[in-house]
N, C-alpha and C positions, 0 to 999 in steps of 0.2 A: 238203761244206758250204762255203759261201761265207763269209769273214771280212769282218765289217762293221767299218769304221773307227769309232771313237767320235764323229767331228766331222762324219760325213756321215749323210744321212737317206736310206734307201733305200725305194724303192716296191716293195711286194710284186709278185710275178709275177701278172698278172690272168689269164693263161691257162696255167696249168702244163702241160696236156696239149698245147699247140702248141709251147712252147719246151723243148727237150731240157734235161736237167739240166747237160749239159757246156757248154751256151751260156748258162746262166742267168747265170754270173759276168760274162761279156761283156756281156750285155744289162743287168745291175744297174749296171754301171760307166757305161752311157750314160743311165740315168735317175736316178742319184744326185745330189742337190743339196747344195752345201756349206750348213752350217748358217747361215753369214754372210748367204747369199743370202735366207734365210727370215726373219732378224730385222731389225727396223727399225734404221736407223742411231742412234748414241748422239745425245741432244740437244745442240745447240750452246749455248754460253754466251751470255747476253744481254749486250750492250755495257753496261759499267759506268755510261757516261754516260746511257744511256736509263733504266737503273735508278734512278739518282740524280733523274732528271727526273720519273719516275713517283711516287717517294716524295715529292718536293717537292710535286707538284700534289695527292697525297692528303693530305699535311699541311696544305695550304691550303684544303681542304675540298671539293675537286672529288669527285664520285661515281665509282665504279669504272665505270660504263658512259660518264660523260662523259670520263673519261681515255682509255679504249679508243676512243672516237669521235674524240677529237682526234688520237690517234696514228695511227689508220687514214687519216684524212683528210690528215694530214701525210706519209703514206706513210713512216712510221718502221718499219724491219723488225723483225719478232719473231725470236727466236732461231732458229725454224725457217722463217722467211720467209713465214709466213701472216698471216692478219688478227688484229687484237687483239680480245679479248673480255674482259668484265668478269671472268670467272673467272681469265684470264692476268694481269690486273692484280692481283687479289687474291692470286695465287700469288706475285708479285713483291713485294707489300707485306708479306706475312706470312713470306716466305721468307727 
């Protein structure tokens, strides 16, 4: 029996009749994937200056969509480097 390490995900043998049991351990070691490779990276933190800018604009009465549109047009980076959405602005304002 092959010992599986708790931090790796193993793919089961798709063709057990073609791979002899003594070769299965070597085969599994080539198809095992580290868990970290399957998980998304942790989110990066938003720049505090950008957070303050968003809160200031929201307190001034701008809508979430207007703030998102302005930040996207000004090419202000999000924490993940993506596009600004009203839901992202809401998360910043309420978070």
